[in-house]
N, C-alpha and C positions, 0 to 999 in steps of 0.2 A: 284225547288220544290218555296224555298222562294220567289226566286225574282216573278214568277209568280206571289203568294199570293197578296205579294205588290202591282205589275201592278193595278191586279184587286182592289186591297181595295184603292190606288190613283184613279181608275177613279170614284168609287163608291163617294168618297168626291167629286170629283170636281162636281158630279151630285147630290150633297147633299144626298148621299143613304142613309149616316149613318157611323158610324165606323169601323175605320181599324180592327177592332178585338181586343181582350182581350193583353195587354204588358204582355212580361213575366218578373221574375225576370232578373236584369243585361240590360233590354234593354231600348235604348230609342227611342223616336220618335221625328223626327224631322218636321215641318213645314217648307216649304221653296219657293222659286218664282223660276220661269222657267229661270232667268237668268245666263249669261255664267261665275260669280264668284262663284255662288252658282253649277251652277252643276260642274265646279272643286272641291269646297269642298267633294264633295257626292264621288267624284273620288278619293279623297284625305283620304277620312275617314276611308280606311283602315288599317292608318299608326296611327291613334289615337287608334285602335283597338287593332293596336299589341302593344300600349305601354301599351294599359289597360286592360288586360286580363281579359274576365268578361264583358266587358259593349261590345251588339251589339246596333250598329246605325240601325236606320231604318227612310226609305225618303218617304215622300210625297209633291212632289213637282210638284207644281201649277202655274198656269198662275196668273198672278198677282193682277187682276181685284177678280178672285175665291178664290186665295190665303186669301184677305181681306177679305171678307165676312166670308169665314170657320173659321179663327183665332177668328175674331170677335165673331161669335156665340159661339165658342166655349168656349171662355173666359166668355162669359158675360151671359151663361146658368152654369159656371162651369162643362161641359161636359166630361174635362180630357183627352181630345182623343192624347194631344199633353206635352211633355216633354219640347221641345224647340221651338219656335217660331217667325219667323222671322218678325218683327215691323218695325216702325219709326219713327220719334222724333213726329208725330202727334200723336200715340197710348201709347208711353213709358210714358210719367209727367203724363195723363191722367188716364191709368191704374193705373202705380203707385200711384197715388195717394188715389185711390179707392180701392186698397191693395190686385187687381186680377195678380198682378208679384211680385214674390220673388227680394229683392234687391240683387243685386252683390257686391261680398266682393272679392279681390283678394288679393294675395298676395307682397309684394315688388318687387319681380323678374319680374310682370306682368308689372310693370311701369304705373300704371294708368295715369300717369301722362304727360306721353307722346302721349299719345289721346290728339288731337287736340280738344283746350277750346271750340270751337263751336259745334262739337259733342259733350263732353262729357256734356255739359250745356243743348245741346236739350234732352239730354236721362235721363235726372236726374230732380227729386223735390224735393227739398226742402234740395238738397246737398246728398241727394240718387240717386247714380247709377242703374239705373233698366232694364235698356239693353244694352250689349256692341255694338261698332258699327264692322259691317265685312268689309263693305266700305263706304265709305260717297262721298257724290257730290254735286256739285252745278250744274248747267247749263251754257251753252255756244255756240257758234257758231261754228263749225266745218266745213268747208267748202273747194272745190275743187279751188285751189291756182293756178292749170293750164287753167282752164276755164275763170276763174275768170281775170287771165291776156290775156287769148287770144280775150276775149269781149274788153279788153281794157282798165276795171274797175279796183278798189281799194278799199281793205276792210284796216277799222282801227277798233280800239277799240272803242266798243263802241257806233257802227253806229245809226243815225238813221235807224226808221223803213220805214222812206222812199225811204233810201237809201239800204235797205236791199229786197226792192221791185222793186227798180232799177236791181239790180244786178242781180233778179231772172228772170225778163223779160228778160235780155242780156243775160245768160246763158242757156237759155230753150231751146231743142232742141228735141222736144218727137219723133219726125222722125228716131233721132239716140236713142232713150233711153234713153234722157236725164229730168231731170223734175228740175227747175228752183229752189225751194224748197219741202221739206219735213218735215214734221210739225204732231205731233199726232192728231187724230180724233175720236180715240175711247174711246165713253163716260168711264167717272169714276170719282172720284173727287179726286183721284191719277193718273189720267191719263190725260184725255184730259185739266180736269179742273187746271190741276198740271202744266202745259204748259199757256192755256188762263188766269191763274190770272198773271201769273207774265208779261204777256203780258196788262192786264187790271193796274196793276201796274203804267209800265210807262209809260201808258198812262192817268196818273192821276186817276187811279179810284181804289176802296176801296170794302169789301164785305160789310161792317156794319160802319152806323156813330157810335157816341160818344153815342148814346142813344140804340144801336144795331137794328137799323133798318138797312135791306135790302135795297143793294144800286145798283140792277140791271137793276134798270129802269133808272141810270145816263146819261147822255151823255159820260161820258167817257168808260162805259163799250158799250155803243152804237157806238162810234166812233173804240173800239177796238175789237171789232166782228166784225164788217163791215170790217173791213179792214183786219183781218184772214180769213174769210171767202171770198171775195176778190183775197186774194193773193193766200189760195192754191184752189180757184175754175178756175184760171187763169195760173199759175203756178206750181202748185203742181200734183201728179201725181193721175190715175183715182183712184177711190175708198179708199182716203182721209180718208173719215167718219172711217173705218175699222182699219186704222193703228194705231198700240201701237209702245213702243218700239222697239220691237224683230222684228216687220214687217218692219219697217224702217230698222232696221241695215241691214238685210239682202238687201234690195234695196240699198243703200249706200255702202254695201261692192261689189257689182256687178256693181258698176261705176254710178248706174241712178239717185243721187240727188247731185245737183250743192251744194246746203246748207242744213244742218241739225242741225237743233236748240234745244237743247235737253240735258239728262245727260252727264255733265261730265266723268264718267263711260267709256262711250262711246269708248271714245277717244282709251281707250287701245284694241279694239278690231279692230276700223277701221284703226290702224295705225297696224296691225299685218296681214306680207305677207303672213302667212298660213290661214289667214280667207279673208283678203281683196285685192280685183283686183286692187284698186287704192292706196294702204298704204303708197307710197311713193308721192302724190298727193293730200296730205291734210296741211291745215293750221288753224289756233287757234284764235278767236278773243270773247271779252268781250262781252254779250248778247246786244241786241239792246236797245235802250228808245226813245221814242216820247215827251213827257215833260220831264221826271225826272229818275235820273237812278236807284232812292229806287226800291227797289221789283224786278228788270227788270232779275234778276238769284236768281232761287230758292237756299236751303237746305235742304238738303234730309240725311238718313244713314241707309240702310237695316242693320240689325241689331237682334241679339239676345237677347231673351229675355226666363225667365222662369216662366207659369203661376205658379199662387198658388196652386192650382191643382195638380199637377205632384206628384208624386210617387218616384221619380228620382231625384229628389234635388240635393243633390250631384252629381251623374253622369254626369247628365246635369252640372251643374258648372263646372266640368271638362273639357265638348266637348268643351264647352263656352269659356273657359280662352283657350284652345290650339285655336280653331279657329279665335280668335280675338288679338294672341298674335305675335308679332316679331316673334318668331320662324316660326310660320306659312307663314309669310310672305316670309321668307328665303328659306321656303321649295315650295310654290310654285315658288321662283326665280330660284333656281335649277332645279324643275323641267319644266318648262317654260317660261325660261327666265324673266329678271327685267320688261320689259314693259309689262307684261302680271300679276304683280300683282295686289292686289285688292290694294285702294289707298283709299286718302281722311279721313284716319283717324286719321295715325300718325304720329307727327314731325318727327320721327326716318327716316322715309321710304324717305322724301323729301330731307335729309341734305344727304342722301346716295349717292356717285357719281358713282353709276353703275345702279343706278334706275336714274336717273338723264340724264347721258350718253342713255342710252335704249327706255326711256320716252319723246318723242319731245314733247310731250301736258304737262309735268311736272310743267314747270311755271305757264302757263294759267288755268290749273285746282287747283291747290292753291290760282293763288291770285282772281280766282271767288269765292272760297270756301269763305276767307277771308272776302270779299268784302259786302259777306250776311250779313245782321242783324236783323232777326227775330223779335225783337222790334220797329224797324224800318222801315220798309218796304212799305210806302206809303205813298203820297204828302200831303194828307190830314190827321187828328190824327184818330187813331182808340180804340176801348176799349179792341184789339186780339192782341195774339203773333203768329207768323207765316210768313214765305213768301207767298210762294205757297198754305198755307191753313189758317183756322183759329181755334187754339188750341182750340176748347170748344167742349163738346159729340156730340153736334146736327152738329156738321158740316158733319160729313160724309153722313148722309141720306142728306143734303140741297147739297153738293157738285155731291153727284150721282144725284139727281131730275135736277139739273142746267147741269150739263157734258150730260145726255139724249136730252134736250133740243138744246143744242150748234151743237150736235151731226146731229141733225133733221137740224137744218140751214143748216149744212157744205152739207148733202146731198141734200140737196135743198128741205125738204118734207115740210118746214115752213120758214117762213122771219127771219130775225134775228129779227126784231121789235115783231114777236108773240113769239119768242123762250123767250126773253128778259121780255115778259110781264108773260108769265105760268113762266119761272125762279123766276121773282118773287114774283109772287103769292104763290108757292112755299115756297118759302124759308119765308116768312112772315109767315106763316102756322105755319111753325115748330117752330118759334120765341116766335107765340103767345103763343101754343102749350105749350112750354117749360116757358115760364112765365117770359121772358127777358122783355115785356112790354104789355099793354094792347092793 
């Protein structure tokens, strides 16, 4: 009965129909995203409950865009529906500064210094840690080495976008169910715009100039978005404007994508023979570039944080400490194998010989993570920090509005020029309203 009630409340939350009901003493409610590693965390949480009698874990598992909306609404209105929220590098420092999150403090056994500096720094504000990384990621090229070789092509690190287009054309064979390239198209500031921002960065573009004026009407944005739309229109799968991470993951595992440029965390799924039909046919390369390497690959961590309104802070902290610990990684390894552990968070994971032997993607993933520079991600100077986002409160609304216009252009509903014109006006309106300039 309890599971049925939880499913119904999950649906209600997804539809924005209200709260999940009153929490009982000893309950902690976790809002998280429906990605594979989070689903596994939910499966393994009975181990935590067994080790912590009296703490019952309740789950609200949502699609990425819906999760972002729900946790943002809840924390900004002090709704108090969740004890733990899954957030990222965009939210953690901003919400921490506002006092919306509890500072996380762990004992020495947790070994906070083992967390990769890029991840720890991106989840902190003024030296205080406001979220603990469950898994971290950058982005990279994941490609079918068999198809590339059969087409007489080669793939090097940081290839040009022109070379990527040539490979996509060479391996594209829709009659046999293979598409040259799969890329995100679903609208969202952390969805299609996460990928598109890195692409724009590599074309020499930026979100804002040094006076905070939006730059969506610049030649760099036009070149990048036109290239993106043409690439997916000619060599992508049908319905690309609806595809996000999970949709493309399913396509890739069925052998339908020649290339995929997305989160490094995908590598652990597409190289798993239990999930992927092409697990042994995949190779990796660093992200493509046009005129610069700066900002060509993103930096992100799906992380666990405690909202200030939680009434179960101590129990929530216990769960976060468990779920982001070295011991949890070892638990996943014992359950599913070292190739399936959450990655991108701890230096000790990459030093582990068992992980190195099991994860063919390990070196490429770590190289991508270490190369990302949130404070130097564009060719021209900017006033903001962030690779695939600008770390200002207004960006969420701006990125969402721009993402909708980019999806409309990809779907052929409007031209790229019209999409960028509308996006520029929307961004300018938000920045003027926030008084960044008059």
